[in-house]
C-alpha angles and dihedrals in degrees: 000000000000115000124180128200129177090240089064096061096087090049091050093052092048091050102048095120093043091051092055090052091048091055090053091048091048091053092046091049091059103249090163098019102069117131108247090207091060099031128242119326093244091062092067096030099054109007102050090115095209096105144018107265127217121238119181120192122198115193130165100231113015093169090058091046091055092045091054097036095118091061088068091217121155122246126191117254145157118241126200115194115192090334098316111116123213119189123199103036125142125230134191140162117259140197144078117235089000090058093046096046095043087056093042093056095043100249125145097205101107124162108248141210120211114196114193095190096043095113102014120053111232096010111145139172104230088326096315119124102181138019134187126208108207113211097203093242109189088000112106090173093059083216110093098095090036091057097041096049089045092053091047091052093046090054092050101258115141099248134173115267115243142188137162121264135188106222128206127184118209089342096309122113112257101173148258116312136172110246109217130188106240113228101246134106098321091047092049092049092049095049105030107019132235093310092057124150133236125303127206136178104206115204137171123256096210135353087234092061124087091238091197090159092058088050086054093240114159108241103170135292100288109110089211088073090067106055093138088063107035097040087054097054115139093206131035110278128206131210088260091054090053094048091049094051094045091050088053091052089052091053091043090061090061118075092208093054105030092100088066091053104050144025093254096186090056090045090054091052092047096048092044089062092041089056094043094054092042095231111185091168093071141065092307093050133086094272096040095213139106099088138099121236117213122194128186125165092345094307118121130210131181118221129196129260139161119005103170089117097043126107091063097302099116109121104167093234097316115134093242133031118241103275098217101124093171092057093051097041088052097039102157111254094211090052106031088166134026114285094247089060095043089053087064097044105079096171087069106023100048097052090040089065088064112084095215092054092046087053092053092048091052091046091056092045086057090052091052091050091048091059088065097035089059092047090236099119094036087058090051091052090048092051092050093047092051091048095052098038097092090049094049090049091060098033104134095199100039117145090219143032122265089249089054089049093054090048090050092051092053090044097051091044091052090045092055093047093048090045090054089051092051095044091052092049091049091050089051093047096245090116122037113251096213133070094241091048093052092047089055094047108033092153090071095061124108112259110245098166092119093070135060118210093214090060087076090063140294141194089252088070088073092066097051 
């Protein structure tokens, strides 16, 4: 999505020639000429997943960019992806706690956003408007987002495409990152077609606020009550768009009408993966954010985003995650969050009260577990880990040692396999699926004593 700020004007003037070239490149790269039957060109060109791609960033003053990274301001750059150069892109650092803590501890490994149409309206790289480079913050395996987005896609949830990329800056190695398709116009076109709906990324304003809007709680018909949604719109929204979304939230709060407010089958798929990967840094966590909200014709859908603190590693700013592997491996599927949180998460709790939706949710949890029981998804993780290993070993900005990386890979793989075992046992009734039930029958839980949650990555790694 094109955004203009007054501070960009000097950059735009200085880049006139580069902008003209970028428009030519965008046209040549098929921004509007992708074959709908095969998907956009960028999907095959960058997100094939069978190799580590090469992304080269050229920026005039990288030292200044790093110094000002926490401002999250765009700077002009040139980007070369697998040998194809694109002039006139914009780049900035991204993140919340990851951004703040990376700066606090003096690291230069920020997650990045690259916006191809930042300075030139309609400029695209092979049809792609925006790209994220995930830095694997608190993820020594480099695999958390890779696994979560893969599971979402396998269960039929529209998820960002992803692939690994070796990144250089001004010709110097910068490290291994996960390239992720940003959910904006290209993502919406790929998943929902030209007549797609509206896309939002709700987020809290302050942890001290109630943030009822981000929790998707209906709070009346005044759009001003929902700043965490409407100020985070990815496309321009009209008064009618706001009324339609608010009306959907009102229906969502009513068990008898929630089916007219949301795609409940898609919601069951989404929450099944959320529960499987034990993501406390999402909608079912204390902050209730890190998701995209899609609305079309008054029907809501929740879409996945940001899993670097999933798999039990969310610590709410503490140096180390809670190292209770048994609790996370056996996280109860009927209560994937404490009751006081679920009571304020209507997109999950209201449909869950309906037996048919609860059945769908459990069905899709079973499908997620089956991917590991069959060995299919474990093999995919193993292939990815082997592919990236040489790059991690020589990563100059890595948050961890290569030995720590290998330990994290084995830990997250074991976590997923044990999680599948527990989910299956909960579905079959061998393990209670509620917190009270598990507390009353601890002997039934899957033994996870062989793994340590913190081996997947922790904030304390930044201080080593």
